MDAnalysis code that builds the backbone (N, CA, C; Angstrom):
import MDAnalysis as mda
import numpy as np

u = mda.Universe.empty(672, n_residues=224, atom_resindex=np.repeat(np.arange(224), 3), trajectory=True)
u.add_TopologyAttr("name", ["N", "CA", "C"] * 224)
u.add_TopologyAttr("resid", np.arange(1, 225))
u.add_TopologyAttr("resname", ["UNK", "UNK", "UNK", "UNK", "UNK", "UNK", "UNK", "UNK", "UNK", "UNK", "UNK", "UNK", "UNK", "UNK", "UNK", "UNK", "UNK", "UNK", "UNK", "UNK", "UNK", "UNK", "UNK", "UNK", "UNK", "UNK", "UNK", "UNK", "UNK", "UNK", "UNK", "UNK", "UNK", "UNK", "UNK", "UNK", "UNK", "UNK", "UNK", "UNK", "UNK", "UNK", "UNK", "UNK", "UNK", "UNK", "UNK", "UNK", "UNK", "UNK", "UNK", "UNK", "UNK", "UNK", "UNK", "UNK", "UNK", "UNK", "UNK", "UNK", "UNK", "UNK", "UNK", "UNK", "UNK", "UNK", "UNK", "UNK", "UNK", "UNK", "UNK", "UNK", "UNK", "UNK", "UNK", "UNK", "UNK", "UNK", "UNK", "UNK", "UNK", "UNK", "UNK", "UNK", "UNK", "UNK", "UNK", "UNK", "UNK", "UNK", "UNK", "UNK", "UNK", "UNK", "UNK", "UNK", "UNK", "UNK", "UNK", "UNK", "UNK", "UNK", "UNK", "UNK", "UNK", "UNK", "UNK", "UNK", "UNK", "UNK", "UNK", "UNK", "UNK", "UNK", "UNK", "UNK", "UNK", "UNK", "UNK", "UNK", "UNK", "UNK", "UNK", "UNK", "UNK", "UNK", "UNK", "UNK", "UNK", "UNK", "UNK", "UNK", "UNK", "UNK", "UNK", "UNK", "UNK", "UNK", "UNK", "UNK", "UNK", "UNK", "UNK", "UNK", "UNK", "UNK", "UNK", "UNK", "UNK", "UNK", "UNK", "UNK", "UNK", "UNK", "UNK", "UNK", "UNK", "UNK", "UNK", "UNK", "UNK", "UNK", "UNK", "UNK", "UNK", "UNK", "UNK", "UNK", "UNK", "UNK", "UNK", "UNK", "UNK", "UNK", "UNK", "UNK", "UNK", "UNK", "UNK", "UNK", "UNK", "UNK", "UNK", "UNK", "UNK", "UNK", "UNK", "UNK", "UNK", "UNK", "UNK", "UNK", "UNK", "UNK", "UNK", "UNK", "UNK", "UNK", "UNK", "UNK", "UNK", "UNK", "UNK", "UNK", "UNK", "UNK", "UNK", "UNK", "UNK", "UNK", "UNK", "UNK", "UNK", "UNK", "UNK", "UNK", "UNK", "UNK", "UNK", "UNK", "UNK", "UNK", "UNK", "UNK"])
u.atoms.positions = np.array([
    [-1.704, 21.044, -1.758],
    [-2.643, 20.610, -2.805],
    [-3.099, 21.846, -3.605],
    [-3.023, 21.765, -4.895],
    [-3.449, 22.882, -5.739],
    [-4.916, 23.126, -5.598],
    [-5.372, 24.389, -5.888],
    [-6.784, 24.701, -5.758],
    [-7.640, 23.851, -6.695],
    [-7.168, 23.586, -7.913],
    [-7.952, 22.765, -8.849],
    [-8.147, 21.387, -8.260],
    [-7.057, 20.827, -7.729],
    [-7.151, 19.500, -7.124],
    [-8.072, 19.495, -5.926],
    [-8.035, 20.567, -5.097],
    [-8.901, 20.668, -3.950],
    [-10.378, 20.698, -4.345],
    [-10.673, 21.453, -5.420],
    [-12.066, 21.537, -5.915],
    [-12.534, 20.166, -6.416],
    [-11.688, 19.481, -7.154],
    [-12.048, 18.171, -7.672],
    [-12.313, 17.199, -6.529],
    [-11.453, 17.267, -5.502],
    [-11.637, 16.378, -4.357],
    [-12.942, 16.690, -3.628],
    [-13.258, 17.981, -3.480],
    [-14.466, 18.379, -2.773],
    [-15.705, 17.835, -3.533],
    [-15.676, 17.953, -4.834],
    [-16.794, 17.427, -5.656],
    [-16.892, 15.910, -5.490],
    [-15.750, 15.248, -5.556],
    [-15.709, 13.762, -5.405],
    [-16.299, 13.352, -4.061],
    [-15.874, 14.001, -2.999],
    [-16.327, 13.612, -1.666],
    [-17.803, 13.991, -1.425],
    [-18.240, 15.083, -2.043],
    [-19.639, 15.472, -1.918],
    [-20.552, 14.425, -2.555],
    [-20.125, 13.916, -3.690],
    [-20.924, 12.916, -4.401],
    [-20.831, 11.540, -3.747],
    [-19.785, 11.307, -2.954],
    [-19.611, 10.017, -2.289],
    [-19.071, 10.287, -0.891],
    [-19.954, 10.477, 0.113],
    [-19.515, 10.846, 1.447],
    [-19.100, 9.671, 2.335],
    [-18.962, 8.475, 1.738],
    [-18.550, 7.323, 2.518],
    [-17.165, 7.550, 3.149],
    [-16.924, 6.996, 4.340],
    [-15.562, 7.090, 4.933],
    [-14.542, 6.438, 4.024],
    [-13.362, 7.000, 3.957],
    [-12.358, 6.515, 3.042],
    [-11.424, 5.474, 3.701],
    [-10.975, 4.548, 2.903],
    [-10.013, 3.520, 3.326],
    [-8.756, 3.702, 2.485],
    [-7.835, 4.585, 2.899],
    [-6.627, 4.835, 2.105],
    [-5.716, 3.620, 2.102],
    [-5.261, 3.234, 0.949],
    [-4.420, 2.053, 0.768],
    [-3.264, 2.386, -0.124],
    [-2.026, 2.177, 0.368],
    [-0.821, 2.373, -0.434],
    [-0.283, 1.017, -0.832],
    [-0.081, 0.823, -2.120],
    [0.636, -0.346, -2.629],
    [2.087, 0.075, -2.803],
    [2.986, -0.412, -1.940],
    [4.402, -0.074, -1.981],
    [5.107, -1.284, -2.598],
    [5.538, -1.120, -3.852],
    [5.933, -2.276, -4.664],
    [7.421, -2.287, -4.993],
    [8.032, -3.454, -4.794],
    [9.427, -3.671, -5.131],
    [9.565, -3.868, -6.623],
    [10.318, -2.998, -7.274],
    [10.546, -3.125, -8.757],
    [12.046, -3.256, -9.031],
    [12.781, -3.812, -8.072],
    [14.234, -3.998, -8.277],
    [14.463, -5.104, -9.328],
    [15.731, -5.284, -9.705],
    [16.059, -6.192, -10.804],
    [15.646, -7.639, -10.535],
    [15.520, -8.016, -9.266],
    [15.121, -9.386, -8.974],
    [13.692, -9.679, -9.432],
    [12.937, -8.628, -9.724],
    [11.553, -8.801, -10.191],
    [11.471, -8.888, -11.726],
    [12.621, -8.858, -12.366],
    [12.621, -8.870, -13.854],
    [11.968, -10.121, -14.426],
    [11.296, -9.971, -15.562],
    [10.739, -11.134, -16.260],
    [9.318, -11.477, -15.775],
    [9.165, -12.784, -15.510],
    [7.849, -13.290, -15.152],
    [7.282, -12.663, -13.880],
    [8.082, -12.472, -12.806],
    [7.497, -11.834, -11.624],
    [6.874, -10.472, -11.884],
    [7.554, -9.633, -12.694],
    [7.004, -8.322, -12.994],
    [5.784, -8.413, -13.875],
    [5.788, -9.341, -14.826],
    [4.601, -9.552, -15.683],
    [3.410, -9.951, -14.839],
    [3.637, -10.816, -13.849],
    [2.567, -11.284, -12.992],
    [2.091, -10.154, -12.065],
    [3.012, -9.326, -11.589],
    [2.606, -8.230, -10.745],
    [1.773, -7.214, -11.514],
    [2.173, -6.891, -12.736],
    [1.397, -5.973, -13.557],
    [-0.019, -6.524, -13.823],
    [-0.089, -7.809, -14.113],
    [-1.401, -8.416, -14.339],
    [-2.212, -8.402, -13.032],
    [-1.510, -8.583, -11.926],
    [-2.152, -8.601, -10.633],
    [-2.767, -7.279, -10.238],
    [-2.201, -6.183, -10.685],
    [-2.747, -4.860, -10.383],
    [-4.120, -4.702, -11.020],
    [-4.273, -5.242, -12.196],
    [-5.584, -5.206, -12.877],
    [-6.597, -6.068, -12.103],
    [-6.159, -7.245, -11.643],
    [-7.037, -8.092, -10.868],
    [-7.449, -7.399, -9.567],
    [-6.504, -6.751, -8.907],
    [-6.758, -6.026, -7.662],
    [-7.857, -4.980, -7.887],
    [-7.722, -4.199, -8.939],
    [-8.712, -3.176, -9.218],
    [-10.098, -3.831, -9.506],
    [-10.093, -4.829, -10.371],
    [-11.349, -5.431, -10.796],
    [-12.115, -6.024, -9.623],
    [-11.407, -6.689, -8.720],
    [-12.071, -7.334, -7.601],
    [-12.656, -6.295, -6.635],
    [-11.937, -5.203, -6.416],
    [-12.456, -4.187, -5.499],
    [-13.619, -3.368, -6.120],
    [-13.535, -3.126, -7.421],
    [-14.579, -2.400, -8.053],
    [-15.906, -3.196, -8.052],
    [-15.794, -4.511, -8.085],
    [-17.019, -5.342, -8.075],
    [-17.658, -5.377, -6.670],
    [-16.923, -4.978, -5.673],
    [-17.428, -4.989, -4.290],
    [-18.198, -3.698, -4.065],
    [-19.499, -3.745, -3.756],
    [-20.310, -2.518, -3.655],
    [-19.860, -1.571, -2.559],
    [-19.257, -2.080, -1.486],
    [-18.810, -1.224, -0.388],
    [-17.393, -0.712, -0.656],
    [-16.486, -1.639, -0.966],
    [-15.084, -1.265, -1.218],
    [-14.964, -0.302, -2.378],
    [-15.816, -0.424, -3.376],
    [-15.727, 0.474, -4.527],
    [-16.017, 1.905, -4.158],
    [-16.724, 2.144, -3.055],
    [-17.027, 3.508, -2.622],
    [-16.043, 4.024, -1.568],
    [-15.281, 3.124, -0.956],
    [-14.463, 3.537, 0.168],
    [-12.946, 3.493, -0.087],
    [-12.490, 2.592, -0.942],
    [-11.056, 2.394, -1.079],
    [-10.457, 3.456, -2.000],
    [-9.480, 4.193, -1.499],
    [-8.652, 5.063, -2.293],
    [-7.238, 4.467, -2.315],
    [-6.672, 4.394, -3.475],
    [-5.403, 3.687, -3.646],
    [-4.332, 4.602, -4.189],
    [-3.096, 4.390, -3.719],
    [-1.923, 5.044, -4.258],
    [-0.875, 3.975, -4.504],
    [-0.003, 4.206, -5.500],
    [1.054, 3.244, -5.845],
    [2.405, 3.931, -5.766],
    [3.304, 3.338, -4.990],
    [4.687, 3.824, -4.875],
    [5.598, 2.646, -5.205],
    [6.617, 2.891, -5.990],
    [7.581, 1.823, -6.336],
    [8.951, 2.156, -5.786],
    [9.698, 1.096, -5.502],
    [11.080, 1.289, -5.063],
    [12.008, 0.294, -5.737],
    [13.031, 0.845, -6.345],
    [14.138, 0.085, -6.911],
    [15.371, 0.942, -6.614],
    [16.145, 1.271, -7.662],
    [17.199, 2.277, -7.441],
    [16.569, 3.677, -7.327],
    [15.395, 3.835, -7.924],
    [14.622, 5.084, -7.812],
    [13.358, 4.778, -7.031],
    [12.995, 5.715, -6.153],
    [11.740, 5.600, -5.409],
    [10.812, 6.683, -5.906],
    [9.592, 6.326, -6.294],
    [8.701, 7.315, -6.877],
    [7.231, 6.984, -6.643],
    [6.421, 8.081, -6.646],
    [4.970, 7.941, -6.607],
    [4.479, 7.699, -8.031],
    [3.992, 6.546, -8.319],
    [3.491, 6.186, -9.650],
    [2.056, 6.639, -9.804],
    [1.304, 6.569, -8.704],
    [-0.103, 6.999, -8.705],
    [-0.413, 7.658, -7.362],
    [-0.819, 8.919, -7.371],
    [-1.319, 9.562, -6.181],
    [-2.650, 8.950, -5.796],
    [-3.119, 9.232, -4.574],
    [-4.384, 8.674, -4.111],
    [-5.537, 9.012, -5.085],
    [-6.282, 7.968, -5.380],
    [-7.386, 8.077, -6.297],
    [-8.422, 7.023, -5.942],
    [-9.734, 7.297, -6.120],
    [-10.724, 6.276, -5.863],
    [-10.439, 5.026, -6.702],
    [-10.696, 3.853, -6.134],
    [-10.381, 2.615, -6.840],
    [-11.113, 2.544, -8.174],
    [-12.279, 3.165, -8.276],
    [-13.044, 3.102, -9.511],
    [-12.384, 3.939, -10.630],
    [-11.516, 4.872, -10.258],
    [-10.825, 5.688, -11.270],
    [-9.361, 5.249, -11.472],
    [-8.968, 4.244, -10.757],
    [-7.584, 3.756, -10.788],
    [-7.304, 3.034, -12.103],
    [-6.310, 3.515, -12.825],
    [-5.831, 2.831, -14.043],
    [-4.477, 2.189, -13.728],
    [-4.439, 0.868, -13.612],
    [-3.198, 0.201, -13.210],
    [-2.031, 0.570, -14.132],
    [-0.912, 0.978, -13.576],
    [0.248, 1.313, -14.404],
    [0.953, 0.069, -14.880],
    [1.795, 0.209, -15.886],
    [2.682, -0.875, -16.331],
    [4.042, -0.606, -15.743],
    [4.446, -1.440, -14.820],
    [5.700, -1.246, -14.081],
    [6.850, -1.925, -14.784],
    [8.037, -1.360, -14.622],
    [9.258, -1.972, -15.157],
    [10.296, -2.037, -14.040],
    [11.234, -2.935, -14.193],
    [12.252, -3.131, -13.149],
    [13.415, -2.164, -13.352],
    [14.064, -1.827, -12.228],
    [15.231, -0.976, -12.296],
    [16.057, -1.041, -11.023],
    [17.241, -1.686, -11.148],
    [18.279, -1.553, -10.165],
    [18.129, -2.219, -8.821],
    [18.636, -1.519, -7.809],
    [18.733, -2.083, -6.444],
    [17.409, -1.923, -5.697],
    [17.459, -2.172, -4.373],
    [16.227, -2.231, -3.576],
    [16.275, -1.162, -2.464],
    [15.837, 0.043, -2.812],
    [15.856, 1.130, -1.829],
    [14.556, 1.109, -1.009],
    [14.489, 0.106, -0.148],
    [13.258, -0.173, 0.597],
    [12.997, 0.895, 1.669],
    [14.045, 1.321, 2.358],
    [13.881, 2.288, 3.423],
    [13.304, 3.627, 2.869],
    [13.862, 4.066, 1.742],
    [13.359, 5.301, 1.117],
    [11.929, 5.135, 0.674],
    [11.556, 3.909, 0.221],
    [10.176, 3.653, -0.181],
    [9.216, 3.769, 0.999],
    [9.624, 3.229, 2.136],
    [8.782, 3.303, 3.334],
    [8.593, 4.739, 3.742],
    [9.675, 5.531, 3.746],
    [9.570, 6.951, 4.137],
    [8.648, 7.722, 3.211],
    [8.738, 7.452, 1.909],
    [7.870, 8.176, 0.964],
    [6.417, 7.779, 1.174],
    [6.144, 6.496, 1.421],
    [4.776, 6.045, 1.658],
    [4.179, 6.752, 2.867],
    [4.951, 6.860, 3.967],
    [4.455, 7.518, 5.161],
    [4.219, 9.007, 4.934],
    [5.102, 9.616, 4.135],
    [4.956, 11.043, 3.798],
    [3.657, 11.270, 3.005],
    [3.407, 10.414, 2.012],
    [2.218, 10.546, 1.202],
    [0.944, 10.387, 2.047],
    [0.986, 9.465, 2.984],
    [-0.167, 9.250, 3.840],
    [-0.440, 10.451, 4.717],
    [0.593, 11.053, 5.237],
    [0.419, 12.219, 6.081],
    [-0.284, 13.336, 5.284],
    [0.145, 13.550, 4.065],
    [-0.452, 14.601, 3.230],
    [-1.897, 14.274, 2.910],
    [-2.193, 13.000, 2.642],
    [-3.562, 12.645, 2.278],
    [-4.501, 12.714, 3.478],
    [-4.041, 12.281, 4.633],
    [-4.867, 12.405, 5.823],
    [-5.178, 13.868, 6.137],
    [-4.198, 14.733, 5.939],
    [-4.421, 16.160, 6.162],
    [-5.504, 16.673, 5.202],
    [-5.463, 16.254, 3.944],
    [-6.460, 16.667, 2.974],
    [-7.836, 16.189, 3.349],
    [-7.933, 14.935, 3.844],
    [-9.212, 14.388, 4.268],
    [-9.791, 15.133, 5.461],
    [-8.918, 15.478, 6.395],
    [-9.381, 16.234, 7.558],
    [-9.891, 17.621, 7.142],
    [-9.194, 18.250, 6.206],
    [-9.607, 19.581, 5.737],
    [-10.994, 19.505, 5.085],
    [-11.288, 18.369, 4.457],
    [-12.568, 18.174, 3.813],
    [-13.623, 17.582, 4.775],
    [-13.200, 17.412, 6.023],
    [-14.063, 16.858, 7.054],
    [-14.610, 15.479, 6.678],
    [-13.713, 14.660, 6.108],
    [-14.068, 13.305, 5.737],
    [-13.561, 12.326, 6.807],
    [-14.394, 11.355, 7.165],
    [-13.954, 10.280, 8.025],
    [-13.094, 9.311, 7.235],
    [-12.195, 8.638, 7.906],
    [-11.366, 7.659, 7.211],
    [-10.914, 6.555, 8.179],
    [-10.707, 5.401, 7.605],
    [-10.154, 4.267, 8.355],
    [-8.673, 4.498, 8.533],
    [-8.082, 3.815, 9.505],
    [-6.667, 3.932, 9.621],
    [-5.998, 3.458, 8.330],
    [-5.154, 4.290, 7.727],
    [-4.585, 3.937, 6.440],
    [-3.728, 2.656, 6.507],
    [-3.668, 1.988, 5.382],
    [-2.911, 0.753, 5.275],
    [-1.840, 0.894, 4.193],
    [-0.692, 0.356, 4.497],
    [0.374, 0.231, 3.497],
    [0.670, -1.248, 3.326],
    [0.668, -1.705, 2.081],
    [1.014, -3.080, 1.758],
    [2.287, -3.078, 0.920],
    [3.392, -3.451, 1.560],
    [4.664, -3.505, 0.868],
    [4.875, -4.927, 0.341],
    [4.989, -5.037, -0.968],
    [5.192, -6.339, -1.599],
    [6.620, -6.412, -2.099],
    [7.366, -7.392, -1.625],
    [8.787, -7.499, -1.974],
    [9.221, -8.932, -2.117],
    [10.176, -9.176, -3.002],
    [10.765, -10.504, -3.170],
    [12.228, -10.495, -2.730],
    [12.635, -9.438, -2.011],
    [14.047, -9.335, -1.670],
    [14.284, -8.750, -0.294],
    [15.307, -7.899, -0.215],
    [15.719, -7.214, 1.016],
    [16.340, -5.902, 0.621],
    [16.507, -4.931, 1.533],
    [17.159, -3.669, 1.179],
    [18.543, -3.901, 0.596],
    [18.862, -3.193, -0.508],
    [20.179, -3.323, -1.122],
    [20.684, -1.965, -1.577],
    [21.988, -1.754, -1.378],
    [22.654, -0.531, -1.836],
    [21.973, 0.712, -1.277],
    [21.659, 0.688, 0.023],
    [20.985, 1.804, 0.664],
    [21.677, 2.093, 1.995],
    [21.952, 3.357, 2.294],
    [22.631, 3.723, 3.550],
    [21.873, 3.180, 4.775],
    [22.613, 2.675, 5.727],
    [22.003, 2.102, 6.924],
    [21.199, 3.165, 7.671],
    [21.628, 4.444, 7.602],
    [20.911, 5.462, 8.346],
    [19.513, 5.708, 7.766],
    [19.371, 5.494, 6.450],
    [18.035, 5.628, 5.834],
    [17.125, 4.506, 6.326],
    [17.614, 3.308, 6.410],
    [16.831, 2.181, 6.890],
    [16.452, 2.388, 8.360],
    [17.379, 2.905, 9.159],
    [17.096, 3.136, 10.570],
    [16.036, 4.233, 10.738],
    [16.133, 5.276, 9.912],
    [15.138, 6.333, 9.989],
    [13.750, 5.800, 9.599],
    [13.713, 4.946, 8.567],
    [12.443, 4.349, 8.161],
    [11.881, 3.457, 9.285],
    [12.736, 2.707, 9.915],
    [12.294, 1.811, 10.976],
    [11.703, 2.623, 12.144],
    [12.408, 3.691, 12.537],
    [11.940, 4.505, 13.675],
    [10.661, 5.242, 13.364],
    [10.580, 5.805, 12.140],
    [9.378, 6.545, 11.774],
    [8.163, 5.607, 11.673],
    [8.393, 4.439, 11.112],
    [7.310, 3.445, 11.007],
    [6.856, 3.011, 12.379],
    [7.790, 2.791, 13.271],
    [7.449, 2.400, 14.644],
    [6.612, 3.505, 15.323],
    [7.019, 4.771, 15.130],
    [6.280, 5.869, 15.745],
    [4.885, 5.998, 15.157],
    [4.731, 5.816, 13.855],
    [3.421, 5.921, 13.211],
    [2.499, 4.771, 13.681],
    [3.060, 3.582, 13.797],
    [2.248, 2.463, 14.250],
    [1.837, 2.684, 15.709],
    [2.739, 3.175, 16.537],
    [2.445, 3.388, 17.965],
    [1.346, 4.429, 18.155],
    [1.346, 5.462, 17.286],
    [0.345, 6.532, 17.410],
    [-0.933, 6.217, 16.614],
    [-1.013, 4.980, 16.121],
    [-2.177, 4.499, 15.336],
    [-2.384, 5.335, 14.059],
    [-1.255, 5.772, 13.460],
    [-1.344, 6.557, 12.249],
    [-1.360, 5.696, 10.996],
    [-0.974, 4.418, 11.099],
    [-0.906, 3.544, 9.941],
    [-0.903, 2.096, 10.379],
    [-1.350, 1.225, 9.498],
    [-1.131, -0.211, 9.644],
    [-0.279, -0.622, 8.435],
    [0.907, -1.113, 8.727],
    [1.878, -1.408, 7.676],
    [2.092, -2.916, 7.619],
    [1.883, -3.485, 6.437],
    [2.017, -4.919, 6.270],
    [3.097, -5.197, 5.191],
    [4.102, -5.961, 5.578],
    [5.127, -6.399, 4.610],
    [4.735, -7.767, 4.117],
    [4.569, -7.903, 2.821],
    [4.169, -9.179, 2.207],
    [5.363, -9.750, 1.458],
    [5.879, -10.820, 1.973],
    [7.096, -11.441, 1.451],
    [6.736, -12.532, 0.453],
    [7.109, -12.322, -0.818],
    [6.869, -13.354, -1.806],
    [8.167, -14.165, -2.000],
    [8.147, -15.116, -2.877],
    [9.259, -16.058, -3.069],
    [10.603, -15.329, -3.139],
    [11.523, -15.708, -2.293],
    [12.879, -15.143, -2.298],
    [13.119, -14.048, -1.300],
    [12.098, -13.519, -0.690],
    [12.285, -12.398, 0.252],
    [12.979, -12.873, 1.526],
    [13.798, -11.987, 2.100],
    [14.492, -12.281, 3.361],
    [13.551, -11.853, 4.484],
    [12.770, -12.830, 4.985],
    [11.768, -12.539, 5.997],
    [12.390, -12.062, 7.304],
    [13.513, -12.651, 7.664],
    [14.201, -12.244, 8.889],
    [14.636, -10.792, 8.818],
    [15.136, -10.355, 7.680],
    [15.537, -8.959, 7.493],
    [14.346, -8.031, 7.588],
    [13.220, -8.462, 7.031],
    [12.004, -7.662, 7.106],
    [11.542, -7.532, 8.568],
    [11.658, -8.591, 9.338],
    [11.263, -8.526, 10.752],
    [11.991, -7.423, 11.512],
    [13.247, -7.200, 11.122],
    [14.052, -6.189, 11.794],
    [13.721, -4.762, 11.326],
    [12.925, -4.647, 10.290],
    [12.627, -3.339, 9.704],
    [11.216, -2.876, 10.025],
    [10.270, -3.807, 10.006],
    [8.850, -3.435, 10.199],
    [8.384, -3.836, 11.590],
    [7.222, -3.329, 11.974],
    [6.747, -3.520, 13.342],
    [6.038, -4.871, 13.522],
    [5.104, -5.166, 12.609],
    [4.317, -6.407, 12.762],
    [4.979, -7.507, 11.922],
    [4.648, -8.733, 12.285],
    [5.237, -9.895, 11.605],
    [4.945, -9.866, 10.101],
    [5.999, -9.996, 9.271],
    [5.755, -10.046, 7.833],
    [4.833, -11.217, 7.436],
    [4.091, -11.014, 6.375],
    [3.206, -12.066, 5.887],
    [3.989, -12.854, 4.839],
    [4.373, -14.066, 5.194],
    [5.180, -14.902, 4.312],
    [4.264, -15.761, 3.461],
    [4.250, -15.492, 2.176],
    [3.349, -16.241, 1.270],
    [3.908, -17.595, 0.848],
    [5.142, -17.881, 1.229],
    [5.698, -19.220, 1.140],
    [5.427, -19.922, -0.191],
    [5.861, -19.269, -1.258],
    [5.808, -19.907, -2.554],
    [4.485, -19.770, -3.294],
    [3.502, -19.112, -2.701],
    [2.259, -18.893, -3.428],
    [2.507, -18.028, -4.651],
    [1.721, -18.161, -5.647],
    [1.869, -17.397, -6.874],
    [1.487, -15.940, -6.652],
    [1.895, -15.062, -7.578],
    [1.497, -13.667, -7.491],
    [-0.036, -13.535, -7.581],
    [-0.669, -14.390, -8.375],
    [-2.110, -14.314, -8.505],
    [-2.784, -14.611, -7.187],
    [-2.279, -15.616, -6.478],
    [-2.830, -15.925, -5.164],
    [-2.605, -14.784, -4.190],
    [-1.413, -14.148, -4.311],
    [-1.101, -13.015, -3.445],
    [-2.036, -11.853, -3.698],
    [-2.327, -11.542, -4.971],
    [-3.229, -10.437, -5.309],
    [-4.655, -10.771, -4.854],
    [-5.064, -12.006, -5.034],
    [-6.410, -12.400, -4.554],
    [-6.503, -12.173, -3.048],
    [-5.472, -12.602, -2.340],
    [-5.417, -12.456, -0.893],
    [-5.476, -10.975, -0.511],
    [-4.697, -10.165, -1.204],
    [-4.614, -8.742, -0.885],
    [-5.949, -8.037, -1.145],
    [-6.563, -8.283, -2.304],
    [-7.810, -7.590, -2.640],
    [-8.928, -7.995, -1.692],
    [-8.987, -9.281, -1.309],
    [-10.009, -9.724, -0.382],
    [-9.797, -9.131, 1.000],
    [-8.517, -8.985, 1.382],
    [-8.203, -8.383, 2.647],
    [-8.624, -6.913, 2.689],
    [-8.294, -6.165, 1.626],
    [-8.658, -4.753, 1.578],
    [-10.170, -4.595, 1.576],
    [-10.857, -5.469, 0.862],
    [-12.314, -5.470, 0.862],
    [-12.874, -5.644, 2.272],
    [-12.314, -6.599, 3.003],
    [-12.767, -6.850, 4.386],
    [-12.481, -5.665, 5.265],
    [-11.317, -5.070, 5.111],
    [-10.940, -3.922, 5.920],
    [-11.836, -2.719, 5.666],
    [-12.227, -2.519, 4.404],
    [-13.035, -1.371, 4.049],
    [-14.462, -1.490, 4.594],
    [-14.859, -2.682, 4.993],
    [-16.222, -2.882, 5.487],
    [-16.293, -2.921, 7.015],
    [-15.166, -2.621, 7.660],
    [-15.173, -2.493, 9.113],
    [-16.124, -1.380, 9.551],
    [-16.617, -1.487, 10.771],
    [-17.485, -0.425, 11.299],
    [-16.688, 0.675, 11.958],
    [-15.350, 0.530, 12.013],
    [-14.546, 1.518, 12.733],
    [-13.857, 2.422, 11.725],
    [-13.588, 3.649, 12.147],
    [-12.864, 4.612, 11.307],
    [-11.700, 5.233, 12.028],
    [-10.819, 5.800, 11.296],
    [-9.626, 6.547, 11.682],
    [-8.681, 5.746, 12.574],
    [-9.028, 5.475, 13.830],
    [-8.015, 4.851, 14.712],
    [-8.310, 3.390, 14.962],
    [-9.238, 2.807, 14.198],
    [-9.555, 1.415, 14.416],
    [-8.479, 0.510, 13.857],
    [-8.234, -0.607, 14.518],
    [-7.266, -1.578, 14.045],
    [-7.976, -2.816, 13.576],
    [-7.835, -3.121, 12.309],
    [-8.442, -4.329, 11.737],
    [-7.296, -5.198, 11.215],
    [-6.953, -6.290, 11.896],
    [-5.803, -7.081, 11.475],
    [-6.045, -7.784, 10.153],
    [-4.963, -8.011, 9.443],
    [-5.046, -8.760, 8.195],
    [-5.329, -10.204, 8.505],
    [-6.324, -10.831, 7.841],
    [-6.522, -12.248, 8.026],
    [-5.388, -13.018, 7.386],
    [-4.985, -14.169, 8.000],
    [-3.916, -14.939, 7.401],
    [-4.264, -15.511, 6.041],
    [-3.268, -15.761, 5.175],
    [-3.550, -16.337, 3.863],
    [-4.327, -17.651, 3.996],
    [-5.264, -17.845, 3.082],
    [-5.987, -19.089, 3.075],
    [-7.278, -19.089, 3.910],
    [-7.521, -17.961, 4.630],
    [-8.715, -17.935, 5.493],
    [-9.813, -17.040, 4.936],
    [-9.554, -16.387, 3.793],
    [-10.571, -15.508, 3.222],
    [-10.843, -15.905, 1.786],
])
């Protein structure tokens, strides 16, 4: 982390010493998301921000990062307080490099947790929410296996809670073989319902009394 960034973070945390709830949105932007699904996802990012900013606790605790995976895997937004988050406009591109996306998300979390520890900030166990309407495509099997093993190790050591959210068209069985916990199958619900579910879940997680190694399960759809 650059010195300028470190100073800005120190000022941010000094003004708001609440424990942080790091949240990664790991988003599928492959070609299957073209058209209406991508338009709804972009609109949903605005809803996600608005709902969390309105929550007096979540607005102080949730830090969000956005990573996308298609043929290219990239960090679209580094960790930033939800109140400063400007939702990006995403576009579709190519295949579904899901394994590489998972590896990048875990790498970003490691770096951010290290920065929080250096600033002596408490934090909840980080969460990754992978939203996908497909399955891994055009990606070496060894990359997927490395992602699976690293994710399993991180979950076992209580380093992350990773949730795969399967929207219409996703291969849930394939996801089961890649992630540790049961994928959340939204079974035809709209993207708006999915975003409402996600933002309410993050809000509930951020208000837990536990930090760092606490496990707060995602409530099932329709119960929040």
